[in-house]
MISEZA-339879 format. One record per residue (C-alpha): x, z, y; residue number from 1. Coordinates in nm, 2 decimals, decimal comma. Layout:
# MISEZA-339879
+--------+--------+--------+------+
!     px !     pz !     py ! resi !
+--------+--------+--------+------+
!      X !      Z !      Y !  NUM !
...
+--------+--------+--------+------+
END
This chain:
# MISEZA-339879
+--------+--------+--------+------+
!     px !     pz !     py ! resi !
+--------+--------+--------+------+
!  11,15 !  -0,89 !   4,07 !    1 !
!  11,30 !  -0,84 !   3,72 !    2 !
!  10,94 !  -0,81 !   3,58 !    3 !
!  10,81 !  -1,14 !   3,73 !    4 !
!  10,87 !  -1,35 !   3,41 !    5 !
!  10,66 !  -1,11 !   3,21 !    6 !
!  10,37 !  -1,13 !   3,46 !    7 !
!  10,37 !  -1,51 !   3,46 !    8 !
!  10,36 !  -1,51 !   3,08 !    9 !
!  10,06 !  -1,28 !   3,07 !   10 !
!   9,88 !  -1,48 !   3,33 !   11 !
!   9,93 !  -1,80 !   3,13 !   12 !
!   9,80 !  -1,63 !   2,81 !   13 !
!   9,49 !  -1,51 !   2,99 !   14 !
!   9,41 !  -1,85 !   3,14 !   15 !
!   9,45 !  -2,01 !   2,80 !   16 !
!   9,21 !  -1,78 !   2,64 !   17 !
!   8,95 !  -1,85 !   2,91 !   18 !
!   8,98 !  -2,22 !   2,87 !   19 !
!   8,93 !  -2,19 !   2,49 !   20 !
!   8,60 !  -2,00 !   2,54 !   21 !
!   8,44 !  -2,25 !   2,78 !   22 !
!   8,52 !  -2,54 !   2,55 !   23 !
!   8,26 !  -2,43 !   2,28 !   24 !
!   7,95 !  -2,61 !   2,40 !   25 !
!   7,62 !  -2,57 !   2,20 !   26 !
!   7,56 !  -2,84 !   1,95 !   27 !
!   7,22 !  -3,03 !   2,00 !   28 !
!   6,97 !  -2,95 !   1,72 !   29 !
!   6,77 !  -3,24 !   1,55 !   30 !
!   6,49 !  -3,21 !   1,29 !   31 !
!   6,35 !  -3,52 !   1,12 !   32 !
!   5,98 !  -3,50 !   1,02 !   33 !
!   5,92 !  -3,61 !   0,67 !   34 !
!   5,62 !  -3,83 !   0,56 !   35 !
!   5,29 !  -3,65 !   0,66 !   36 !
!   4,94 !  -3,77 !   0,61 !   37 !
!   4,70 !  -3,75 !   0,90 !   38 !
!   4,39 !  -3,67 !   0,70 !   39 !
!   4,33 !  -3,42 !   0,42 !   40 !
!   4,02 !  -3,29 !   0,24 !   41 !
!   3,93 !  -2,92 !   0,27 !   42 !
!   4,10 !  -2,72 !  -0,01 !   43 !
!   4,39 !  -2,97 !  -0,06 !   44 !
!   4,74 !  -2,84 !  -0,05 !   45 !
!   4,89 !  -2,92 !   0,29 !   46 !
!   5,26 !  -2,88 !   0,38 !   47 !
!   5,46 !  -3,00 !   0,67 !   48 !
!   5,83 !  -3,08 !   0,59 !   49 !
!   6,14 !  -3,15 !   0,80 !   50 !
!   6,51 !  -3,23 !   0,74 !   51 !
!   6,77 !  -3,06 !   0,95 !   52 !
!   7,03 !  -2,78 !   0,96 !   53 !
!   6,89 !  -2,44 !   1,05 !   54 !
!   7,11 !  -2,26 !   1,30 !   55 !
!   6,86 !  -2,01 !   1,43 !   56 !
!   6,52 !  -1,89 !   1,30 !   57 !
!   6,26 !  -2,16 !   1,32 !   58 !
!   5,88 !  -2,15 !   1,29 !   59 !
!   5,57 !  -2,36 !   1,26 !   60 !
!   5,29 !  -2,25 !   1,49 !   61 !
!   4,95 !  -2,36 !   1,34 !   62 !
!   4,61 !  -2,33 !   1,52 !   63 !
!   4,25 !  -2,44 !   1,44 !   64 !
!   3,90 !  -2,31 !   1,51 !   65 !
!   3,98 !  -1,99 !   1,32 !   66 !
!   4,28 !  -1,90 !   1,54 !   67 !
!   4,66 !  -1,94 !   1,53 !   68 !
!   4,93 !  -1,82 !   1,30 !   69 !
!   5,31 !  -1,85 !   1,28 !   70 !
!   5,46 !  -1,98 !   0,95 !   71 !
!   5,81 !  -1,93 !   0,81 !   72 !
!   5,98 !  -2,22 !   0,63 !   73 !
!   6,09 !  -2,25 !   0,27 !   74 !
!   6,45 !  -2,39 !   0,30 !   75 !
!   6,63 !  -2,60 !   0,03 !   76 !
!   6,91 !  -2,85 !   0,07 !   77 !
!   6,85 !  -2,90 !   0,44 !   78 !
!   6,48 !  -2,95 !   0,38 !   79 !
!   6,23 !  -2,72 !   0,56 !   80 !
!   5,88 !  -2,68 !   0,41 !   81 !
!   5,59 !  -2,51 !   0,58 !   82 !
!   5,28 !  -2,45 !   0,36 !   83 !
!   4,95 !  -2,40 !   0,54 !   84 !
!   4,76 !  -2,08 !   0,42 !   85 !
!   4,43 !  -2,11 !   0,24 !   86 !
!   4,22 !  -2,01 !   0,53 !   87 !
!   4,35 !  -2,30 !   0,74 !   88 !
!   4,34 !  -2,55 !   0,45 !   89 !
!   3,97 !  -2,48 !   0,38 !   90 !
!   3,85 !  -2,51 !   0,73 !   91 !
!   3,73 !  -2,87 !   0,82 !   92 !
!   3,83 !  -3,00 !   1,17 !   93 !
!   4,15 !  -3,06 !   1,36 !   94 !
!   4,45 !  -2,85 !   1,28 !   95 !
!   4,73 !  -2,85 !   1,54 !   96 !
!   5,09 !  -2,76 !   1,47 !   97 !
!   5,42 !  -2,72 !   1,66 !   98 !
!   5,78 !  -2,68 !   1,53 !   99 !
!   5,94 !  -2,41 !   1,75 !  100 !
!   6,29 !  -2,27 !   1,77 !  101 !
!   6,42 !  -2,04 !   2,04 !  102 !
!   6,10 !  -2,12 !   2,24 !  103 !
!   6,18 !  -2,49 !   2,23 !  104 !
!   5,92 !  -2,72 !   2,08 !  105 !
!   6,11 !  -2,98 !   1,87 !  106 !
!   5,80 !  -3,15 !   1,72 !  107 !
!   5,42 !  -3,13 !   1,72 !  108 !
!   5,12 !  -3,30 !   1,58 !  109 !
!   4,78 !  -3,26 !   1,43 !  110 !
!   4,61 !  -3,29 !   1,10 !  111 !
!   4,24 !  -3,39 !   1,04 !  112 !
!   4,08 !  -3,19 !   0,76 !  113 !
!   3,76 !  -3,34 !   0,63 !  114 !
!   3,47 !  -3,17 !   0,44 !  115 !
!   3,52 !  -3,20 !   0,06 !  116 !
!   3,18 !  -3,27 !  -0,11 !  117 !
!   3,36 !  -3,39 !  -0,43 !  118 !
!   3,41 !  -3,02 !  -0,52 !  119 !
!   3,05 !  -2,95 !  -0,49 !  120 !
!   2,77 !  -2,93 !  -0,23 !  121 !
!   2,57 !  -2,63 !  -0,12 !  122 !
!   2,22 !  -2,67 !   0,04 !  123 !
!   2,09 !  -2,43 !   0,30 !  124 !
!   1,72 !  -2,50 !   0,38 !  125 !
!   1,47 !  -2,36 !   0,63 !  126 !
!   1,10 !  -2,44 !   0,67 !  127 !
!   0,87 !  -2,31 !   0,95 !  128 !
!   0,62 !  -2,21 !   1,05 !  129 !
!   0,49 !  -2,10 !   0,71 !  130 !
!   0,14 !  -2,21 !   0,78 !  131 !
!  -0,04 !  -2,48 !   0,99 !  132 !
!  -0,39 !  -2,61 !   1,07 !  133 !
!  -0,55 !  -2,90 !   0,88 !  134 !
!  -0,59 !  -3,22 !   1,08 !  135 !
!  -0,26 !  -3,40 !   1,12 !  136 !
!  -0,19 !  -3,26 !   1,46 !  137 !
!   0,00 !  -2,95 !   1,34 !  138 !
!   0,33 !  -2,96 !   1,16 !  139 !
!   0,62 !  -2,76 !   1,01 !  140 !
!   0,98 !  -2,85 !   1,04 !  141 !
!   1,20 !  -2,88 !   0,73 !  142 !
!   1,57 !  -2,83 !   0,81 !  143 !
!   1,86 !  -2,86 !   0,57 !  144 !
!   2,23 !  -2,81 !   0,62 !  145 !
!   2,44 !  -2,94 !   0,34 !  146 !
!   2,79 !  -2,80 !   0,32 !  147 !
!   3,09 !  -2,82 !   0,09 !  148 !
!   3,19 !  -2,52 !  -0,12 !  149 !
!   3,40 !  -2,39 !   0,17 !  150 !
!   3,09 !  -2,39 !   0,40 !  151 !
!   3,20 !  -2,69 !   0,60 !  152 !
!   2,90 !  -2,90 !   0,72 !  153 !
!   2,91 !  -3,25 !   0,57 !  154 !
!   2,98 !  -3,55 !   0,79 !  155 !
!   2,71 !  -3,71 !   1,00 !  156 !
!   2,50 !  -3,98 !   0,82 !  157 !
!   2,52 !  -3,80 !   0,48 !  158 !
!   2,21 !  -3,90 !   0,30 !  159 !
!   1,97 !  -3,62 !   0,20 !  160 !
!   1,67 !  -3,68 !  -0,02 !  161 !
!   1,35 !  -3,50 !   0,08 !  162 !
!   1,06 !  -3,44 !  -0,16 !  163 !
!   0,71 !  -3,33 !  -0,07 !  164 !
!   0,42 !  -3,22 !  -0,30 !  165 !
!   0,06 !  -3,18 !  -0,19 !  166 !
!  -0,23 !  -3,19 !  -0,43 !  167 !
!  -0,16 !  -3,47 !  -0,67 !  168 !
!   0,07 !  -3,66 !  -0,44 !  169 !
!   0,45 !  -3,65 !  -0,45 !  170 !
!   0,65 !  -3,83 !  -0,18 !  171 !
!   1,03 !  -3,89 !  -0,15 !  172 !
!   1,20 !  -3,96 !   0,19 !  173 !
!   1,57 !  -4,02 !   0,26 !  174 !
!   1,71 !  -3,85 !   0,57 !  175 !
!   2,05 !  -3,89 !   0,73 !  176 !
!   2,22 !  -3,58 !   0,86 !  177 !
!   2,31 !  -3,56 !   1,22 !  178 !
!   2,49 !  -3,29 !   1,42 !  179 !
!   2,55 !  -3,09 !   1,11 !  180 !
!   2,18 !  -3,09 !   0,99 !  181 !
!   1,91 !  -3,30 !   0,84 !  182 !
!   1,55 !  -3,24 !   0,95 !  183 !
!   1,20 !  -3,39 !   0,93 !  184 !
!   0,85 !  -3,28 !   1,05 !  185 !
!   0,60 !  -3,21 !   0,77 !  186 !
!   0,26 !  -3,29 !   0,92 !  187 !
!  -0,05 !  -3,12 !   0,80 !  188 !
!  -0,32 !  -3,30 !   0,61 !  189 !
!  -0,69 !  -3,31 !   0,64 !  190 !
!  -0,72 !  -3,13 !   0,31 !  191 !
!  -0,62 !  -2,77 !   0,30 !  192 !
!  -0,38 !  -2,63 !   0,05 !  193 !
!  -0,01 !  -2,57 !  -0,01 !  194 !
!   0,27 !  -2,82 !   0,06 !  195 !
!   0,58 !  -2,78 !  -0,15 !  196 !
!   0,91 !  -2,92 !  -0,01 !  197 !
!   1,27 !  -2,95 !  -0,15 !  198 !
!   1,58 !  -3,15 !  -0,07 !  199 !
!   1,89 !  -3,27 !  -0,26 !  200 !
!   2,23 !  -3,40 !  -0,17 !  201 !
!   2,52 !  -3,51 !  -0,38 !  202 !
!   2,35 !  -3,38 !  -0,69 !  203 !
!   2,29 !  -3,03 !  -0,54 !  204 !
!   1,93 !  -2,91 !  -0,48 !  205 !
!   1,78 !  -2,67 !  -0,23 !  206 !
!   1,54 !  -2,40 !  -0,32 !  207 !
!   1,16 !  -2,48 !  -0,32 !  208 !
!   0,99 !  -2,39 !   0,00 !  209 !
!   0,62 !  -2,41 !   0,09 !  210 !
!   0,39 !  -2,42 !   0,39 !  211 !
!   0,02 !  -2,35 !   0,38 !  212 !
!  -0,23 !  -2,59 !   0,53 !  213 !
!  -0,52 !  -2,36 !   0,65 !  214 !
!  -0,87 !  -2,49 !   0,72 !  215 !
!  -0,93 !  -2,59 !   1,08 !  216 !
!  -1,17 !  -2,42 !   1,31 !  217 !
!  -1,51 !  -2,37 !   1,15 !  218 !
!  -1,82 !  -2,57 !   1,26 !  219 !
!  -2,17 !  -2,43 !   1,31 !  220 !
!  -2,33 !  -2,31 !   0,99 !  221 !
!  -2,66 !  -2,19 !   0,84 !  222 !
!  -2,78 !  -1,84 !   0,74 !  223 !
!  -3,05 !  -1,70 !   0,52 !  224 !
!  -3,18 !  -1,37 !   0,40 !  225 !
!  -3,31 !  -1,21 !   0,08 !  226 !
!  -3,49 !  -0,88 !   0,02 !  227 !
!  -3,70 !  -0,72 !  -0,25 !  228 !
!  -4,02 !  -0,68 !  -0,03 !  229 !
!  -4,11 !  -0,73 !   0,33 !  230 !
!  -4,21 !  -0,37 !   0,40 !  231 !
!  -4,05 !  -0,15 !   0,66 !  232 !
!  -3,99 !   0,15 !   0,43 !  233 !
!  -3,64 !   0,24 !   0,57 !  234 !
!  -3,52 !   0,25 !   0,21 !  235 !
!  -3,46 !  -0,10 !   0,07 !  236 !
!  -3,17 !  -0,33 !   0,18 !  237 !
!  -3,20 !  -0,67 !   0,33 !  238 !
!  -2,90 !  -0,90 !   0,27 !  239 !
!  -2,80 !  -1,18 !   0,51 !  240 !
!  -2,58 !  -1,46 !   0,39 !  241 !
!  -2,42 !  -1,77 !   0,52 !  242 !
!  -2,40 !  -2,11 !   0,36 !  243 !
!  -2,04 !  -2,21 !   0,27 !  244 !
!  -1,86 !  -2,22 !   0,61 !  245 !
!  -1,64 !  -2,54 !   0,65 !  246 !
!  -1,43 !  -2,71 !   0,91 !  247 !
!  -1,46 !  -3,07 !   1,04 !  248 !
!  -1,28 !  -3,20 !   0,73 !  249 !
!  -1,50 !  -3,02 !   0,47 !  250 !
!  -1,24 !  -2,75 !   0,39 !  251 !
!  -1,39 !  -2,41 !   0,30 !  252 !
!  -1,29 !  -2,14 !   0,53 !  253 !
!  -1,02 !  -1,89 !   0,42 !  254 !
!  -1,12 !  -1,58 !   0,24 !  255 !
!  -1,15 !  -1,28 !   0,48 !  256 !
!  -1,29 !  -1,48 !   0,78 !  257 !
!  -1,50 !  -1,22 !   0,98 !  258 !
!  -1,87 !  -1,31 !   1,04 !  259 !
!  -2,08 !  -1,09 !   1,27 !  260 !
!  -2,46 !  -1,08 !   1,22 !  261 !
!  -2,64 !  -0,99 !   1,55 !  262 !
!  -3,00 !  -0,87 !   1,51 !  263 !
!  -3,24 !  -0,83 !   1,80 !  264 !
!  -3,56 !  -0,64 !   1,73 !  265 !
!  -3,90 !  -0,66 !   1,90 !  266 !
!  -3,80 !  -0,40 !   2,16 !  267 !
!  -3,49 !  -0,59 !   2,26 !  268 !
!  -3,24 !  -0,36 !   2,10 !  269 !
!  -2,95 !  -0,51 !   1,92 !  270 !
!  -2,82 !  -0,42 !   1,58 !  271 !
!  -2,51 !  -0,56 !   1,42 !  272 !
!  -2,36 !  -0,58 !   1,08 !  273 !
!  -2,05 !  -0,77 !   0,96 !  274 !
!  -1,92 !  -0,95 !   0,65 !  275 !
!  -1,61 !  -1,14 !   0,54 !  276 !
!  -1,61 !  -1,47 !   0,36 !  277 !
!  -1,54 !  -1,51 !  -0,01 !  278 !
!  -1,52 !  -1,88 !  -0,11 !  279 !
!  -1,66 !  -1,96 !   0,23 !  280 !
!  -1,97 !  -1,74 !   0,20 !  281 !
!  -2,01 !  -1,42 !   0,40 !  282 !
!  -2,27 !  -1,15 !   0,32 !  283 !
!  -2,38 !  -0,85 !   0,52 !  284 !
!  -2,65 !  -0,58 !   0,46 !  285 !
!  -2,88 !  -0,35 !   0,65 !  286 !
!  -3,15 !  -0,10 !   0,57 !  287 !
!  -3,51 !  -0,20 !   0,63 !  288 !
!  -3,66 !  -0,06 !   0,95 !  289 !
!  -3,90 !   0,23 !   0,93 !  290 !
!  -4,19 !   0,06 !   1,11 !  291 !
!  -4,34 !  -0,28 !   1,14 !  292 !
!  -4,08 !  -0,50 !   1,31 !  293 !
!  -3,96 !  -0,85 !   1,39 !  294 !
!  -3,59 !  -0,93 !   1,38 !  295 !
!  -3,42 !  -1,24 !   1,52 !  296 !
!  -3,08 !  -1,28 !   1,35 !  297 !
!  -2,79 !  -1,50 !   1,45 !  298 !
!  -2,44 !  -1,50 !   1,30 !  299 !
!  -2,11 !  -1,56 !   1,48 !  300 !
!  -1,75 !  -1,63 !   1,41 !  301 !
!  -1,60 !  -1,51 !   1,73 !  302 !
!  -1,47 !  -1,79 !   1,95 !  303 !
!  -1,53 !  -2,05 !   1,69 !  304 !
!  -1,88 !  -2,11 !   1,56 !  305 !
!  -2,23 !  -1,97 !   1,53 !  306 !
!  -2,53 !  -2,01 !   1,30 !  307 !
!  -2,89 !  -2,10 !   1,34 !  308 !
!  -3,14 !  -1,82 !   1,43 !  309 !
!  -3,38 !  -1,69 !   1,17 !  310 !
!  -3,68 !  -1,46 !   1,22 !  311 !
!  -3,75 !  -1,18 !   0,98 !  312 !
!  -4,09 !  -1,00 !   0,99 !  313 !
!  -4,14 !  -0,65 !   0,84 !  314 !
!  -4,48 !  -0,51 !   0,76 !  315 !
!  -4,57 !  -0,14 !   0,79 !  316 !
!  -4,50 !   0,03 !   0,46 !  317 !
!  -4,73 !   0,33 !   0,54 !  318 !
!  -5,10 !   0,24 !   0,56 !  319 !
!  -5,23 !   0,59 !   0,65 !  320 !
!  -5,18 !   0,96 !   0,61 !  321 !
!  -5,38 !   1,29 !   0,64 !  322 !
!  -5,33 !   1,58 !   0,88 !  323 !
!  -5,44 !   1,94 !   0,82 !  324 !
!  -5,40 !   2,25 !   1,04 !  325 !
!  -5,37 !   2,61 !   0,94 !  326 !
!  -5,64 !   2,86 !   1,05 !  327 !
!  -5,45 !   2,96 !   1,36 !  328 !
!  -5,36 !   2,60 !   1,44 !  329 !
!  -4,99 !   2,67 !   1,44 !  330 !
!  -4,89 !   2,48 !   1,12 !  331 !
!  -4,95 !   2,11 !   1,10 !  332 !
!  -4,93 !   1,95 !   0,76 !  333 !
!  -4,88 !   1,58 !   0,70 !  334 !
!  -4,99 !   1,48 !   0,35 !  335 !
!  -5,07 !   1,18 !   0,13 !  336 !
!  -4,82 !   0,95 !   0,30 !  337 !
!  -4,85 !   0,66 !   0,06 !  338 !
!  -4,67 !   0,33 !   0,05 !  339 !
!  -4,79 !  -0,02 !   0,00 !  340 !
!  -4,83 !   0,03 !  -0,38 !  341 !
!  -4,99 !   0,37 !  -0,35 !  342 !
!  -4,65 !   0,54 !  -0,41 !  343 !
!  -4,51 !   0,82 !  -0,20 !  344 !
!  -4,31 !   0,68 !   0,08 !  345 !
!  -3,94 !   0,72 !   0,03 !  346 !
!  -3,79 !   1,06 !   0,11 !  347 !
!  -3,63 !   1,08 !   0,44 !  348 !
!  -3,89 !   0,88 !   0,64 !  349 !
!  -3,85 !   1,00 !   1,00 !  350 !
!  -4,15 !   1,18 !   1,15 !  351 !
!  -4,18 !   1,29 !   1,51 !  352 !
!  -4,42 !   1,50 !   1,71 !  353 !
!  -4,46 !   1,55 !   2,08 !  354 !
!  -4,64 !   1,86 !   2,23 !  355 !
!  -4,82 !   1,86 !   2,56 !  356 !
!  -5,01 !   2,14 !   2,74 !  357 !
!  -5,36 !   2,11 !   2,89 !  358 !
!  -5,23 !   1,94 !   3,20 !  359 !
!  -5,05 !   1,67 !   3,00 !  360 !
!  -4,70 !   1,81 !   3,06 !  361 !
!  -4,46 !   1,74 !   2,78 !  362 !
!  -4,33 !   2,07 !   2,64 !  363 !
!  -4,13 !   1,96 !   2,34 !  364 !
!  -4,05 !   1,69 !   2,09 !  365 !
!  -3,96 !   1,76 !   1,73 !  366 !
!  -3,84 !   1,55 !   1,43 !  367 !
!  -3,84 !   1,60 !   1,06 !  368 !
!  -3,84 !   1,38 !   0,75 !  369 !
!  -4,07 !   1,33 !   0,46 !  370 !
!  -4,03 !   1,49 !   0,12 !  371 !
!  -4,24 !   1,38 !  -0,18 !  372 !
!  -4,49 !   1,22 !   0,07 !  373 !
!  -4,53 !   1,54 !   0,27 !  374 !
!  -4,40 !   1,71 !   0,59 !  375 !
!  -4,50 !   1,99 !   0,83 !  376 !
!  -4,44 !   2,13 !   1,17 !  377 !
!  -4,47 !   2,49 !   1,28 !  378 !
!  -4,54 !   2,60 !   1,64 !  379 !
!  -4,42 !   2,96 !   1,68 !  380 !
!  -4,61 !   3,20 !   1,90 !  381 !
!  -4,28 !   3,30 !   2,08 !  382 !
!  -4,25 !   2,94 !   2,22 !  383 !
!  -4,62 !   2,83 !   2,24 !  384 !
!  -4,86 !   3,09 !   2,37 !  385 !
!  -5,22 !   3,08 !   2,26 !  386 !
!  -5,41 !   2,80 !   2,42 !  387 !
!  -5,50 !   2,43 !   2,40 !  388 !
!  -5,24 !   2,16 !   2,32 !  389 !
!  -5,23 !   1,79 !   2,25 !  390 !
!  -5,02 !   1,68 !   1,96 !  391 !
!  -4,90 !   1,32 !   1,92 !  392 !
!  -4,76 !   1,23 !   1,58 !  393 !
!  -4,57 !   0,92 !   1,48 !  394 !
!  -4,49 !   0,82 !   1,12 !  395 !
!  -4,35 !   0,48 !   1,04 !  396 !
!  -4,49 !   0,33 !   1,35 !  397 !
!  -4,84 !   0,48 !   1,30 !  398 !
!  -4,95 !   0,71 !   1,58 !  399 !
!  -5,22 !   0,98 !   1,57 !  400 !
!  -5,32 !   1,22 !   1,84 !  401 !
!  -5,52 !   1,55 !   1,81 !  402 !
!  -5,61 !   1,84 !   2,02 !  403 !
!  -5,54 !   2,19 !   1,88 !  404 !
!  -5,62 !   2,55 !   1,98 !  405 !
!  -5,34 !   2,78 !   1,90 !  406 !
!  -5,44 !   3,14 !   1,83 !  407 !
+--------+--------+--------+------+
END
């Protein structure tokens, strides 16, 4: 019992300390936002300021289309200043912010950042397709996207001046931007050629672009031929040519247009030669035939147009020739093959011979070519036993037959 006073004193001291601790409540924190504009231009200095006593670390959380970041304040005389970094200041759009301390949001707001054309305008331009067909039904689209120096598209209804050049004509048309771009259809003209386009905005100019107006589909055309002589000597060249090939609007067809010349001979066989246009005219060439012949010639541009049909006649270049046999009948010589002027027919003229036995059975066919107006065939004893044979010789369409006795 003698220790009871001491116990009571200690108990009172302990209770007093406990009451002192619980009587230290947290003081409410208050931050006053300083004057802040709601709109800025891209690139401007932007800072958010508050007044208040800092008791714990405090931050400004900023977010826009780039993403989010946490800013630390600059503190001076109870004034907090948060400066937005360059990447956020240069991006046009809405920038959201929150003042956060110990996970408590004390203030929040948003800033509208506008494009800044005053510091300069950059023009991006696109034109396509790069070619179109004459006639006003086809078109290319010219698209421009004016931006400020920070690559922010300018506001809708920004005026863009479009310019077009074709032939001797220059046109200027204003266009208002919408949904970040300005655009206009460039319609083709009836006259082929190149259309140049450009655009300007706020004193800034785009690069020069161009689209080519190609001729429309060709219409039917005429053809002709030229040659040195009308003889079928298998040596000279005949040239087929078209008139200038045009479209419905009188435009000359583009260089390189493929033209096929189809030739049907008297036997119904079809030959073909091709040419490509230069200044609208296509030419193609063929060797003369080697015998009298009639050609019917028609030219085509596949899937588009065709020409008239012309008839070309060839006369036989070889009037006659002489045949001679060796004593044993096994060597046949063809001589004095002269052309229409008495000249030797051109070297390389094809000559054929067919050999039949007494019963008319075809035994063999041989071919050779002329050389200096002469040629010959030899029938070896190993292949052709002694006896009677019929020889049929054809030279440049002229046919001769003879019976021979091989010894």
